[in-house]
ChimeraX commands (.cxc) that place a marker at each C-alpha (Angstrom):
marker #1 position 21.79,64.09,36.35 radius 0.5
marker #1 position 18.30,64.11,34.89 radius 0.5
marker #1 position 19.57,62.55,31.65 radius 0.5
marker #1 position 21.43,59.86,33.60 radius 0.5
marker #1 position 18.30,58.95,35.55 radius 0.5
marker #1 position 16.24,58.77,32.39 radius 0.5
marker #1 position 18.81,56.52,30.75 radius 0.5
marker #1 position 18.96,54.25,33.81 radius 0.5
marker #1 position 15.17,54.00,33.84 radius 0.5
marker #1 position 15.15,53.12,30.14 radius 0.5
marker #1 position 17.72,50.35,30.63 radius 0.5
marker #1 position 15.77,49.00,33.59 radius 0.5
marker #1 position 12.55,48.85,31.58 radius 0.5
marker #1 position 14.31,47.07,28.72 radius 0.5
marker #1 position 15.75,44.50,31.11 radius 0.5
marker #1 position 12.36,43.96,32.74 radius 0.5
marker #1 position 10.65,43.55,29.37 radius 0.5
marker #1 position 13.29,41.09,28.23 radius 0.5
marker #1 position 12.91,39.10,31.43 radius 0.5
marker #1 position 9.14,38.81,30.88 radius 0.5
marker #1 position 9.53,37.22,27.47 radius 0.5
marker #1 position 8.26,33.65,27.34 radius 0.5
marker #1 position 10.84,31.07,26.34 radius 0.5
marker #1 position 10.48,29.89,22.75 radius 0.5
marker #1 position 8.30,26.81,22.52 radius 0.5
marker #1 position 9.91,23.67,21.18 radius 0.5
marker #1 position 7.85,22.18,18.33 radius 0.5
marker #1 position 8.18,18.41,18.25 radius 0.5
marker #1 position 8.39,17.09,14.70 radius 0.5
marker #1 position 7.46,13.71,13.27 radius 0.5
marker #1 position 9.72,12.40,10.49 radius 0.5
marker #1 position 9.06,9.99,7.65 radius 0.5
marker #1 position 12.36,8.61,6.37 radius 0.5
marker #1 position 12.60,7.60,2.72 radius 0.5
marker #1 position 15.12,4.76,2.62 radius 0.5
marker #1 position 14.97,4.48,-1.17 radius 0.5
marker #1 position 18.25,5.75,-2.55 radius 0.5
marker #1 position 17.11,6.71,-6.05 radius 0.5
marker #1 position 13.49,7.83,-6.00 radius 0.5
marker #1 position 11.52,10.74,-4.61 radius 0.5
marker #1 position 8.38,9.46,-2.89 radius 0.5
marker #1 position 4.89,10.85,-2.44 radius 0.5
marker #1 position 3.60,10.18,1.06 radius 0.5
marker #1 position -0.09,10.02,2.00 radius 0.5
marker #1 position -1.03,9.49,5.63 radius 0.5
marker #1 position -4.58,8.39,6.46 radius 0.5
marker #1 position -6.39,8.46,9.79 radius 0.5
marker #1 position -8.40,5.31,9.18 radius 0.5
marker #1 position -8.15,1.97,7.43 radius 0.5
marker #1 position -11.30,2.81,5.49 radius 0.5
marker #1 position -9.74,5.96,4.04 radius 0.5
marker #1 position -6.55,4.08,3.20 radius 0.5
marker #1 position -8.51,1.30,1.52 radius 0.5
marker #1 position -10.58,3.73,-0.58 radius 0.5
marker #1 position -7.82,6.31,-1.20 radius 0.5
marker #1 position -10.02,9.04,0.27 radius 0.5
marker #1 position -9.52,11.89,2.77 radius 0.5
marker #1 position -5.73,12.06,2.82 radius 0.5
marker #1 position -4.92,13.56,6.23 radius 0.5
marker #1 position -1.28,14.54,5.65 radius 0.5
marker #1 position 0.51,14.67,2.29 radius 0.5
marker #1 position 4.16,15.33,1.61 radius 0.5
marker #1 position 7.19,14.24,-0.37 radius 0.5
marker #1 position 10.62,12.93,0.54 radius 0.5
marker #1 position 13.63,13.00,-1.76 radius 0.5
marker #1 position 15.72,9.88,-2.25 radius 0.5
marker #1 position 17.33,9.13,1.12 radius 0.5
marker #1 position 15.50,12.21,2.35 radius 0.5
marker #1 position 12.80,12.96,4.89 radius 0.5
marker #1 position 9.36,14.49,5.19 radius 0.5
marker #1 position 8.65,16.19,8.52 radius 0.5
marker #1 position 5.54,17.72,10.06 radius 0.5
marker #1 position 4.51,18.83,13.57 radius 0.5
marker #1 position 3.86,15.84,15.80 radius 0.5
marker #1 position 0.90,17.75,17.23 radius 0.5
marker #1 position -1.04,16.65,14.15 radius 0.5
marker #1 position -0.96,13.11,15.54 radius 0.5
marker #1 position -3.05,11.80,18.41 radius 0.5
marker #1 position -1.37,9.58,20.98 radius 0.5
marker #1 position -2.69,6.02,20.76 radius 0.5
marker #1 position -4.14,6.36,17.26 radius 0.5
marker #1 position -3.17,4.23,14.27 radius 0.5
marker #1 position -2.13,5.95,11.03 radius 0.5
marker #1 position -1.86,4.37,7.61 radius 0.5
marker #1 position 0.99,5.30,5.27 radius 0.5
marker #1 position 0.79,5.03,1.50 radius 0.5
marker #1 position 4.00,5.86,-0.40 radius 0.5
marker #1 position 4.57,5.84,-4.14 radius 0.5
marker #1 position 6.75,7.39,-6.82 radius 0.5
marker #1 position 5.28,9.64,-9.50 radius 0.5
marker #1 position 5.09,6.72,-11.94 radius 0.5
marker #1 position 3.88,4.28,-9.22 radius 0.5
marker #1 position 6.74,1.89,-10.04 radius 0.5
marker #1 position 8.20,2.27,-6.53 radius 0.5
marker #1 position 5.81,1.82,-3.62 radius 0.5
marker #1 position 5.42,0.59,-0.06 radius 0.5
marker #1 position 2.20,-1.19,-1.01 radius 0.5
marker #1 position 3.97,-4.49,-1.56 radius 0.5
marker #1 position 6.01,-6.49,0.89 radius 0.5
marker #1 position 6.57,-10.16,1.63 radius 0.5
marker #1 position 6.75,-9.79,5.40 radius 0.5
marker #1 position 4.09,-12.07,6.89 radius 0.5
marker #1 position 2.70,-9.61,9.45 radius 0.5
marker #1 position 2.53,-6.90,6.81 radius 0.5
marker #1 position -1.15,-7.11,6.04 radius 0.5
marker #1 position -3.26,-4.05,6.80 radius 0.5
marker #1 position -5.89,-4.94,9.39 radius 0.5
marker #1 position -3.81,-7.27,11.54 radius 0.5
marker #1 position -2.90,-6.24,15.07 radius 0.5
marker #1 position 0.81,-6.79,14.50 radius 0.5
marker #1 position 3.26,-4.18,13.28 radius 0.5
marker #1 position 3.02,-3.28,9.62 radius 0.5
marker #1 position 5.31,-1.42,7.28 radius 0.5
marker #1 position 2.28,0.53,6.10 radius 0.5
marker #1 position 0.96,1.78,9.42 radius 0.5
marker #1 position 2.10,2.97,12.83 radius 0.5
marker #1 position 0.61,3.65,16.24 radius 0.5
marker #1 position 1.69,7.04,17.53 radius 0.5
marker #1 position 2.94,7.42,21.10 radius 0.5
marker #1 position 5.22,9.84,22.91 radius 0.5
marker #1 position 7.75,7.22,23.96 radius 0.5
marker #1 position 11.33,6.93,22.83 radius 0.5
marker #1 position 11.92,6.19,19.14 radius 0.5
marker #1 position 8.32,7.06,18.27 radius 0.5
marker #1 position 9.05,10.31,16.46 radius 0.5
marker #1 position 9.77,8.79,13.05 radius 0.5
marker #1 position 8.61,6.20,10.54 radius 0.5
marker #1 position 10.98,4.26,8.30 radius 0.5
marker #1 position 9.60,4.02,4.77 radius 0.5
marker #1 position 10.48,0.74,3.04 radius 0.5
marker #1 position 9.64,0.65,-0.67 radius 0.5
marker #1 position 10.16,-1.72,-3.59 radius 0.5
marker #1 position 10.30,-1.32,-7.33 radius 0.5
marker #1 position 7.41,-3.31,-8.78 radius 0.5
marker #1 position 4.65,-3.11,-11.37 radius 0.5
marker #1 position 2.17,-4.89,-9.09 radius 0.5
marker #1 position 0.56,-1.64,-8.01 radius 0.5
marker #1 position 0.26,-0.45,-11.60 radius 0.5
marker #1 position -1.40,-3.74,-12.42 radius 0.5
marker #1 position -3.58,-4.53,-9.43 radius 0.5
marker #1 position -4.44,-1.02,-8.26 radius 0.5
marker #1 position -4.13,0.78,-11.61 radius 0.5
marker #1 position -1.93,3.47,-10.06 radius 0.5
marker #1 position -3.87,4.75,-7.04 radius 0.5
marker #1 position -7.28,3.17,-7.37 radius 0.5
marker #1 position -8.89,1.33,-4.41 radius 0.5
marker #1 position -8.64,-1.95,-6.30 radius 0.5
marker #1 position -9.47,-3.72,-9.54 radius 0.5
marker #1 position -11.85,-6.25,-11.08 radius 0.5
marker #1 position -10.68,-9.05,-13.37 radius 0.5
marker #1 position -12.85,-11.16,-15.72 radius 0.5
marker #1 position -11.73,-14.48,-17.25 radius 0.5
marker #1 position -11.62,-14.44,-21.05 radius 0.5
marker #1 position -9.41,-17.45,-21.89 radius 0.5
marker #1 position -7.81,-20.52,-20.35 radius 0.5
marker #1 position -4.66,-22.42,-21.29 radius 0.5
marker #1 position -3.71,-26.06,-21.00 radius 0.5
marker #1 position -0.78,-26.16,-18.59 radius 0.5
marker #1 position 1.62,-28.27,-20.58 radius 0.5
marker #1 position 0.99,-26.99,-24.10 radius 0.5
marker #1 position -0.16,-23.39,-23.74 radius 0.5
marker #1 position -3.04,-24.20,-26.11 radius 0.5
marker #1 position -6.34,-22.48,-25.43 radius 0.5
marker #1 position -8.96,-24.74,-23.84 radius 0.5
marker #1 position -11.54,-21.98,-23.40 radius 0.5
marker #1 position -14.03,-23.54,-25.83 radius 0.5
marker #1 position -13.77,-26.83,-23.94 radius 0.5
marker #1 position -14.87,-25.28,-20.66 radius 0.5
marker #1 position -18.46,-25.28,-19.49 radius 0.5
marker #1 position -20.30,-21.98,-19.01 radius 0.5
marker #1 position -19.85,-22.49,-15.26 radius 0.5
marker #1 position -16.09,-22.85,-15.68 radius 0.5
marker #1 position -15.90,-19.78,-17.91 radius 0.5
marker #1 position -17.78,-17.58,-15.46 radius 0.5
marker #1 position -14.94,-16.52,-13.16 radius 0.5
marker #1 position -14.12,-13.10,-11.68 radius 0.5
marker #1 position -11.57,-11.82,-9.17 radius 0.5
marker #1 position -11.72,-8.53,-7.25 radius 0.5
marker #1 position -8.53,-7.27,-5.58 radius 0.5
marker #1 position -8.61,-4.53,-2.93 radius 0.5
marker #1 position -5.99,-2.06,-1.75 radius 0.5
marker #1 position -6.11,-3.43,1.80 radius 0.5
marker #1 position -4.80,-6.82,0.56 radius 0.5
marker #1 position -8.17,-8.52,0.59 radius 0.5
marker #1 position -10.17,-9.77,-2.34 radius 0.5
marker #1 position -13.11,-11.81,-3.53 radius 0.5
marker #1 position -13.17,-14.73,-5.94 radius 0.5
marker #1 position -16.50,-15.19,-7.77 radius 0.5
marker #1 position -17.40,-18.45,-9.54 radius 0.5
marker #1 position -20.36,-20.48,-10.77 radius 0.5
marker #1 position -21.14,-24.07,-9.88 radius 0.5
marker #1 position -24.24,-26.01,-10.91 radius 0.5
marker #1 position -25.69,-22.86,-12.43 radius 0.5
marker #1 position -25.53,-20.98,-9.10 radius 0.5
marker #1 position -23.18,-18.12,-8.29 radius 0.5
marker #1 position -20.82,-18.25,-5.30 radius 0.5
marker #1 position -17.97,-16.26,-3.89 radius 0.5
marker #1 position -15.07,-16.66,-1.48 radius 0.5
marker #1 position -13.17,-13.88,0.26 radius 0.5
marker #1 position -9.40,-14.12,0.58 radius 0.5
marker #1 position -6.35,-12.24,1.80 radius 0.5
marker #1 position -2.97,-12.04,0.13 radius 0.5
marker #1 position 0.49,-10.83,0.98 radius 0.5
marker #1 position 3.06,-11.88,-1.61 radius 0.5
marker #1 position 3.18,-9.37,-4.43 radius 0.5
marker #1 position 6.31,-9.14,-6.51 radius 0.5
marker #1 position 7.49,-7.89,-9.87 radius 0.5
marker #1 position 5.75,-8.32,-13.18 radius 0.5
marker #1 position 4.37,-10.60,-14.54 radius 0.5
marker #1 position 1.76,-11.18,-11.86 radius 0.5
marker #1 position 0.23,-14.61,-11.37 radius 0.5
marker #1 position -2.80,-14.94,-9.15 radius 0.5
marker #1 position -2.94,-18.44,-7.71 radius 0.5
marker #1 position -6.07,-19.89,-6.12 radius 0.5
marker #1 position -5.70,-23.55,-5.24 radius 0.5
marker #1 position -9.37,-24.47,-5.59 radius 0.5
marker #1 position -12.84,-23.02,-5.30 radius 0.5
marker #1 position -12.94,-23.45,-1.53 radius 0.5
marker #1 position -9.56,-21.85,-0.85 radius 0.5
marker #1 position -9.60,-18.68,1.22 radius 0.5
marker #1 position -6.00,-17.75,0.49 radius 0.5
marker #1 position -4.30,-16.35,-2.57 radius 0.5
marker #1 position -0.74,-15.43,-3.34 radius 0.5
marker #1 position 0.75,-13.35,-6.10 radius 0.5
marker #1 position 4.13,-14.13,-7.57 radius 0.5
marker #1 position 6.24,-13.81,-10.70 radius 0.5
marker #1 position 7.81,-17.25,-10.28 radius 0.5
marker #1 position 6.50,-20.40,-12.04 radius 0.5
marker #1 position 3.27,-21.61,-10.51 radius 0.5
marker #1 position 4.57,-25.16,-10.26 radius 0.5
marker #1 position 6.92,-27.59,-12.01 radius 0.5
marker #1 position 4.65,-27.90,-15.07 radius 0.5
marker #1 position 3.51,-24.29,-15.17 radius 0.5
marker #1 position 2.82,-22.54,-18.41 radius 0.5
marker #1 position 5.57,-20.42,-19.90 radius 0.5
marker #1 position 2.93,-17.96,-21.07 radius 0.5
marker #1 position 3.70,-14.40,-20.03 radius 0.5
marker #1 position 1.08,-11.63,-20.12 radius 0.5
marker #1 position 2.08,-8.93,-22.58 radius 0.5
marker #1 position 0.39,-6.17,-20.62 radius 0.5
marker #1 position -0.27,-5.26,-17.01 radius 0.5
marker #1 position -3.98,-5.31,-17.93 radius 0.5
marker #1 position -3.77,-9.12,-18.07 radius 0.5
marker #1 position -3.10,-11.56,-15.24 radius 0.5
marker #1 position -3.11,-15.34,-14.82 radius 0.5
marker #1 position -4.93,-17.44,-12.27 radius 0.5
marker #1 position -4.52,-21.15,-11.64 radius 0.5
marker #1 position -7.91,-22.50,-10.58 radius 0.5
marker #1 position -8.60,-26.24,-10.30 radius 0.5
marker #1 position -5.96,-27.15,-12.86 radius 0.5
marker #1 position -6.88,-24.52,-15.45 radius 0.5
marker #1 position -4.63,-21.55,-16.14 radius 0.5
marker #1 position -7.09,-18.72,-16.68 radius 0.5
marker #1 position -6.30,-15.43,-18.36 radius 0.5
marker #1 position -8.15,-12.47,-16.90 radius 0.5
marker #1 position -8.59,-8.94,-18.20 radius 0.5
marker #1 position -8.86,-5.89,-15.97 radius 0.5
marker #1 position -12.20,-4.12,-16.27 radius 0.5
marker link #1:1,2 radius 0.2
marker link #1:2,3 radius 0.2
marker link #1:3,4 radius 0.2
marker link #1:4,5 radius 0.2
marker link #1:5,6 radius 0.2
marker link #1:6,7 radius 0.2
marker link #1:7,8 radius 0.2
marker link #1:8,9 radius 0.2
marker link #1:9,10 radius 0.2
marker link #1:10,11 radius 0.2
marker link #1:11,12 radius 0.2
marker link #1:12,13 radius 0.2
marker link #1:13,14 radius 0.2
marker link #1:14,15 radius 0.2
marker link #1:15,16 radius 0.2
marker link #1:16,17 radius 0.2
marker link #1:17,18 radius 0.2
marker link #1:18,19 radius 0.2
marker link #1:19,20 radius 0.2
marker link #1:20,21 radius 0.2
marker link #1:21,22 radius 0.2
marker link #1:22,23 radius 0.2
marker link #1:23,24 radius 0.2
marker link #1:24,25 radius 0.2
marker link #1:25,26 radius 0.2
marker link #1:26,27 radius 0.2
marker link #1:27,28 radius 0.2
marker link #1:28,29 radius 0.2
marker link #1:29,30 radius 0.2
marker link #1:30,31 radius 0.2
marker link #1:31,32 radius 0.2
marker link #1:32,33 radius 0.2
marker link #1:33,34 radius 0.2
marker link #1:34,35 radius 0.2
marker link #1:35,36 radius 0.2
marker link #1:36,37 radius 0.2
marker link #1:37,38 radius 0.2
marker link #1:38,39 radius 0.2
marker link #1:39,40 radius 0.2
marker link #1:40,41 radius 0.2
marker link #1:41,42 radius 0.2
marker link #1:42,43 radius 0.2
marker link #1:43,44 radius 0.2
marker link #1:44,45 radius 0.2
marker link #1:45,46 radius 0.2
marker link #1:46,47 radius 0.2
marker link #1:47,48 radius 0.2
marker link #1:48,49 radius 0.2
marker link #1:49,50 radius 0.2
marker link #1:50,51 radius 0.2
marker link #1:51,52 radius 0.2
marker link #1:52,53 radius 0.2
marker link #1:53,54 radius 0.2
marker link #1:54,55 radius 0.2
marker link #1:55,56 radius 0.2
marker link #1:56,57 radius 0.2
marker link #1:57,58 radius 0.2
marker link #1:58,59 radius 0.2
marker link #1:59,60 radius 0.2
marker link #1:60,61 radius 0.2
marker link #1:61,62 radius 0.2
marker link #1:62,63 radius 0.2
marker link #1:63,64 radius 0.2
marker link #1:64,65 radius 0.2
marker link #1:65,66 radius 0.2
marker link #1:66,67 radius 0.2
marker link #1:67,68 radius 0.2
marker link #1:68,69 radius 0.2
marker link #1:69,70 radius 0.2
marker link #1:70,71 radius 0.2
marker link #1:71,72 radius 0.2
marker link #1:72,73 radius 0.2
marker link #1:73,74 radius 0.2
marker link #1:74,75 radius 0.2
marker link #1:75,76 radius 0.2
marker link #1:76,77 radius 0.2
marker link #1:77,78 radius 0.2
marker link #1:78,79 radius 0.2
marker link #1:79,80 radius 0.2
marker link #1:80,81 radius 0.2
marker link #1:81,82 radius 0.2
marker link #1:82,83 radius 0.2
marker link #1:83,84 radius 0.2
marker link #1:84,85 radius 0.2
marker link #1:85,86 radius 0.2
marker link #1:86,87 radius 0.2
marker link #1:87,88 radius 0.2
marker link #1:88,89 radius 0.2
marker link #1:89,90 radius 0.2
marker link #1:90,91 radius 0.2
marker link #1:91,92 radius 0.2
marker link #1:92,93 radius 0.2
marker link #1:93,94 radius 0.2
marker link #1:94,95 radius 0.2
marker link #1:95,96 radius 0.2
marker link #1:96,97 radius 0.2
marker link #1:97,98 radius 0.2
marker link #1:98,99 radius 0.2
marker link #1:99,100 radius 0.2
marker link #1:100,101 radius 0.2
marker link #1:101,102 radius 0.2
marker link #1:102,103 radius 0.2
marker link #1:103,104 radius 0.2
marker link #1:104,105 radius 0.2
marker link #1:105,106 radius 0.2
marker link #1:106,107 radius 0.2
marker link #1:107,108 radius 0.2
marker link #1:108,109 radius 0.2
marker link #1:109,110 radius 0.2
marker link #1:110,111 radius 0.2
marker link #1:111,112 radius 0.2
marker link #1:112,113 radius 0.2
marker link #1:113,114 radius 0.2
marker link #1:114,115 radius 0.2
marker link #1:115,116 radius 0.2
marker link #1:116,117 radius 0.2
marker link #1:117,118 radius 0.2
marker link #1:118,119 radius 0.2
marker link #1:119,120 radius 0.2
marker link #1:120,121 radius 0.2
marker link #1:121,122 radius 0.2
marker link #1:122,123 radius 0.2
marker link #1:123,124 radius 0.2
marker link #1:124,125 radius 0.2
marker link #1:125,126 radius 0.2
marker link #1:126,127 radius 0.2
marker link #1:127,128 radius 0.2
marker link #1:128,129 radius 0.2
marker link #1:129,130 radius 0.2
marker link #1:130,131 radius 0.2
marker link #1:131,132 radius 0.2
marker link #1:132,133 radius 0.2
marker link #1:133,134 radius 0.2
marker link #1:134,135 radius 0.2
marker link #1:135,136 radius 0.2
marker link #1:136,137 radius 0.2
marker link #1:137,138 radius 0.2
marker link #1:138,139 radius 0.2
marker link #1:139,140 radius 0.2
marker link #1:140,141 radius 0.2
marker link #1:141,142 radius 0.2
marker link #1:142,143 radius 0.2
marker link #1:143,144 radius 0.2
marker link #1:144,145 radius 0.2
marker link #1:145,146 radius 0.2
marker link #1:146,147 radius 0.2
marker link #1:147,148 radius 0.2
marker link #1:148,149 radius 0.2
marker link #1:149,150 radius 0.2
marker link #1:150,151 radius 0.2
marker link #1:151,152 radius 0.2
marker link #1:152,153 radius 0.2
marker link #1:153,154 radius 0.2
marker link #1:154,155 radius 0.2
marker link #1:155,156 radius 0.2
marker link #1:156,157 radius 0.2
marker link #1:157,158 radius 0.2
marker link #1:158,159 radius 0.2
marker link #1:159,160 radius 0.2
marker link #1:160,161 radius 0.2
marker link #1:161,162 radius 0.2
marker link #1:162,163 radius 0.2
marker link #1:163,164 radius 0.2
marker link #1:164,165 radius 0.2
marker link #1:165,166 radius 0.2
marker link #1:166,167 radius 0.2
marker link #1:167,168 radius 0.2
marker link #1:168,169 radius 0.2
marker link #1:169,170 radius 0.2
marker link #1:170,171 radius 0.2
marker link #1:171,172 radius 0.2
marker link #1:172,173 radius 0.2
marker link #1:173,174 radius 0.2
marker link #1:174,175 radius 0.2
marker link #1:175,176 radius 0.2
marker link #1:176,177 radius 0.2
marker link #1:177,178 radius 0.2
marker link #1:178,179 radius 0.2
marker link #1:179,180 radius 0.2
marker link #1:180,181 radius 0.2
marker link #1:181,182 radius 0.2
marker link #1:182,183 radius 0.2
marker link #1:183,184 radius 0.2
marker link #1:184,185 radius 0.2
marker link #1:185,186 radius 0.2
marker link #1:186,187 radius 0.2
marker link #1:187,188 radius 0.2
marker link #1:188,189 radius 0.2
marker link #1:189,190 radius 0.2
marker link #1:190,191 radius 0.2
marker link #1:191,192 radius 0.2
marker link #1:192,193 radius 0.2
marker link #1:193,194 radius 0.2
marker link #1:194,195 radius 0.2
marker link #1:195,196 radius 0.2
marker link #1:196,197 radius 0.2
marker link #1:197,198 radius 0.2
marker link #1:198,199 radius 0.2
marker link #1:199,200 radius 0.2
marker link #1:200,201 radius 0.2
marker link #1:201,202 radius 0.2
marker link #1:202,203 radius 0.2
marker link #1:203,204 radius 0.2
marker link #1:204,205 radius 0.2
marker link #1:205,206 radius 0.2
marker link #1:206,207 radius 0.2
marker link #1:207,208 radius 0.2
marker link #1:208,209 radius 0.2
marker link #1:209,210 radius 0.2
marker link #1:210,211 radius 0.2
marker link #1:211,212 radius 0.2
marker link #1:212,213 radius 0.2
marker link #1:213,214 radius 0.2
marker link #1:214,215 radius 0.2
marker link #1:215,216 radius 0.2
marker link #1:216,217 radius 0.2
marker link #1:217,218 radius 0.2
marker link #1:218,219 radius 0.2
marker link #1:219,220 radius 0.2
marker link #1:220,221 radius 0.2
marker link #1:221,222 radius 0.2
marker link #1:222,223 radius 0.2
marker link #1:223,224 radius 0.2
marker link #1:224,225 radius 0.2
marker link #1:225,226 radius 0.2
marker link #1:226,227 radius 0.2
marker link #1:227,228 radius 0.2
marker link #1:228,229 radius 0.2
marker link #1:229,230 radius 0.2
marker link #1:230,231 radius 0.2
marker link #1:231,232 radius 0.2
marker link #1:232,233 radius 0.2
marker link #1:233,234 radius 0.2
marker link #1:234,235 radius 0.2
marker link #1:235,236 radius 0.2
marker link #1:236,237 radius 0.2
marker link #1:237,238 radius 0.2
marker link #1:238,239 radius 0.2
marker link #1:239,240 radius 0.2
marker link #1:240,241 radius 0.2
marker link #1:241,242 radius 0.2
marker link #1:242,243 radius 0.2
marker link #1:243,244 radius 0.2
marker link #1:244,245 radius 0.2
marker link #1:245,246 radius 0.2
marker link #1:246,247 radius 0.2
marker link #1:247,248 radius 0.2
marker link #1:248,249 radius 0.2
marker link #1:249,250 radius 0.2
marker link #1:250,251 radius 0.2
marker link #1:251,252 radius 0.2
marker link #1:252,253 radius 0.2
marker link #1:253,254 radius 0.2
marker link #1:254,255 radius 0.2
marker link #1:255,256 radius 0.2
marker link #1:256,257 radius 0.2
marker link #1:257,258 radius 0.2
view
């Protein structure tokens, strides 16, 4: 009888202990979906535009296989905050840095394929990663740099491809372009012996070769393309991603990355 009581007491204590156990907590996960079907992607998530622009202070880093995902606890994200996503393959030939969608410029208030605002609402637990194969990042960002600086060293006549560099004035020869990771840039030029600059934004970046087109010295917009600049554009093609072209006031400049 004593043994039976002891056994009953033991069972009762086990049941009580089991009943006091807290239910397992559900950990909400955030998922980054790699829609690229052939390439594994590196994924850097930044907490600020400044960090994204300067490639500093990566907040979350991970990788996603082709058609795979990268997941992490959603508790790492703060509701209402913007996060900036930088994705690239090991060789930087596939990236989400380029896109021809008009709203897709970092810094605008509209939705961007390179950033998201985290909330706890429906369909806010993942981010669809859209990437392209392009050499524009290799050229304009030199892999993962915050940007690049380009100095004019030659100029071609549009219809003949002959160099006209020696025919240009010192003012015309003094031309520099700076391109930033956040899709902004600055165009530096000289006029009347004085130095000036114009800031610009850009959004169209496509496959190599890269042309940088500035309509004139007062233009505040630039676009990058691998299609002919116009109907009489030069057939000249840069032989290296360290060289780009820029059409400025009728002259097709060649610029070298510094």
